[in-house]
N, C-alpha and C positions, 0 to 999 in steps of 0.2 A: 624454378621451384618457388611456390608461394611462400610469402613471409609468414612465420608462425605468430599467431596472435599472442600478445602479452597481456590481454585482458582476461582475467580469471572469472569463470561463471560462478554464480551462487551455489553454495553447498546446501542443497535442500533435502531434508529428511521428511518423509511422509509421516503424518500423525500416527502414533501407535495407539490404535483404538481398543484392541482386544475384544473381549465379549461385553456387549452393552445390554443393559436392562432398560426397557421402556418405562418412562415415568411421566407424570403430569407436570408441565411447566409451571403450574401455580406454586410449586414448592420452592422455586427459585427466589432467593431473597438476599438482601445486602449482607455482605461479609460471610455468607454461607459457603460451605465447601462441598462440591458435588463431583463424584468420580464415577466413571464407567457407566454413563447414563445416556440414553437417546431421548431427545425431546422432539416431538413432531407437532407441527401446526400450533406452535406456542405464540400467543399474543403478549408481547412484553411492553405494550404501549403504556407510557407514563410510569413505568416501574422504577423504584430505587434499587439499583443493583450495585451500589458502590462497594468496592472491595471484594466482590464475588470471586470465587475460585472455581474454575471448571477444568478438570483434568480427565483426559481420555473420554471426552464427551462428543456427541453429535447433535447438531441443531438442524432439523429438517423443516424447511418452509417457515421459519420464524418471521414474525412481524416486529420490527423494532422502531418505535417512534417516541420521541421525547422521553427516552429512558436514560438513566444516569448510570454509566458503567465506569465512573472514575476509579482509577487504581484497581481495575479488574485484572485478574491473572488467569490467562488461558494457556493450557498446556495440552499438547496432543489432542487438538480439538478441530472438528470439521463443521463448517457452516455452509449449507447449500440451499439454493433457491430462496435466499433471504430477501425480504422486502423491508427496506429501511429508509424512510424519508430522511431521517437523521440518526446517526449512530455516534453517540457522545461517549468517548472512552479515553479522556486525557490521562496521562501518567499511568496507563495500563501496561501490562507486559504480555506479549504474544510469543510463545515458543512452540515451534512445530504446529502451526495453525494453517489451515487451508480453507479459503473462502472461494466458493465457485457458484456460477450460474445465478448471480444475485444482482439486484438493483439497489444502489445506495445513493441517496441524494447528497448527503454530507457525511463524510467519514472523518471524525475529529479524533486524531491520535496525537495530539499535541503532547510533547515531552514523554512519549511512549517508548518502550523498548521492544524491538522486533527482532526475533532470531528464527531463521528458517521458516519464513512465512511465504505462502503462495496465494495470490488473488487471481482467479482464472475465469474467463468467459463471463465477465460482469460489466455492467455499466455503472459508472460512478460520476457524481457531480464534482463537488469539491473534496479533495483528499488533503487533509491538513496534517502534515507531518513536521510542523515547525518544532524545532528543538528536540526532535526525536532522535533515537539511535537505532539504526537499522543495519543488520548484518545478515547476509544471505537471504535476500528478498527477491521474489520473482513475480512479475506481472505478466500474465499470458492471455491474449485474446480479449483485452479490456479496452473500453472506450472511456476516457477520463476528460471531463471538462477542464478542471484545473488541478494541478498537482503542486503543492506548496512544500518545498523541502527546506525552507528558510531556517538558518541557524542550526540545522541538524547535522548529524555525522552518519555517513552511509558507506558501507563497505560491501563489495560484491552484490550489487543490485543489478538486475537485468530486466529487459522488456522483450517480449516476443509477440509480434503481430498486434501491437497496441497503438493507440493514438491519443494525443493530449492537445487540448486547445491552448492552455497556458501552462508553462513550466516555470516556477519561481524558485531560483536557487540562491536567494539573497543570503550571503554569509554562510552558505552551506560548506561542509567539508566532505568532499567526495573522494573515494578511492575504489578503483575497479568498478565504476558505475557505467554499465554498458547501455547506451541509448540507441544502438544501431537498429533495434527492432521497434523503435518508437517514432511514429510520425508526429512531428512537433510543429504547431502553427506559430506560437510565440514563446520566446524565452524572456523572462524578466530577470534583471540583475545579472547580466551575462558574466560578471566577474566571478561568480560562484561556480562556473563551469569547470574549473581546474580539477582534474582527476576523473573526468568523464571521457567516454569513448564515443565518437560518432564516425560514420562512414563518409566517403567522398561525396556521395549524392546529398547527404544532409549538409555537408559543409557548403556545397554550392547553393542549396535551397536557403540556407540561413546566412548567406554571405552579407546580405543587406543589414541584418541585425548585428552581425559581428562588426561590420564597418561603422555602424552607428555607435556601437559601444566604444570603439577606438577613436571616434571623432573623424573618421575618414569620409571623404566624398567619393562616390563612384560616378564618373562622368566619361562618356565617350568623346573622342576628339570630334570636332565639327567637320 
């Protein structure tokens, strides 16, 4: 009889969008509150959107470049086919947010709060989650160049059919973080891996890095 997994999956709730009204993205502005709206083909390049609140909104094919979304609050929001050379949103909060089919060069969520967030079928360069708090987060079908979890606290995070070039867990606090669906090339600051789950194949593939972290030499007898 197979052993029962003790790693709990994230509890993901889909965004509750309701009935949406189409609107012009030019109305979006810093500290504005926008509810139950769909924005299509909106170019947010260079926009100051600090403190913006989006609730029950849909963003379809937005362009986000050099925009400032510091302290933004997104609730029950869907973003799809987004083109974002850089998405700067430190200290923001994302609750029941779904991002899919997108290309993001740099996703800066430093010191952000994530609850029930899904990022699916997307290509991402640097994902900066340093000092962030993430609970119930799912990455599905994503290619990530670098994922930085340094100093963050993460609970019930999972990856399905994903790959990452560099995973940095410097001083991270992990609980129920399931890495079994993540192909990992390099782990930085291996000491922060406590609380993560990997499978036997990953353990073998990463054996050299584990040994280096522990100061072990792996040598065959002559």
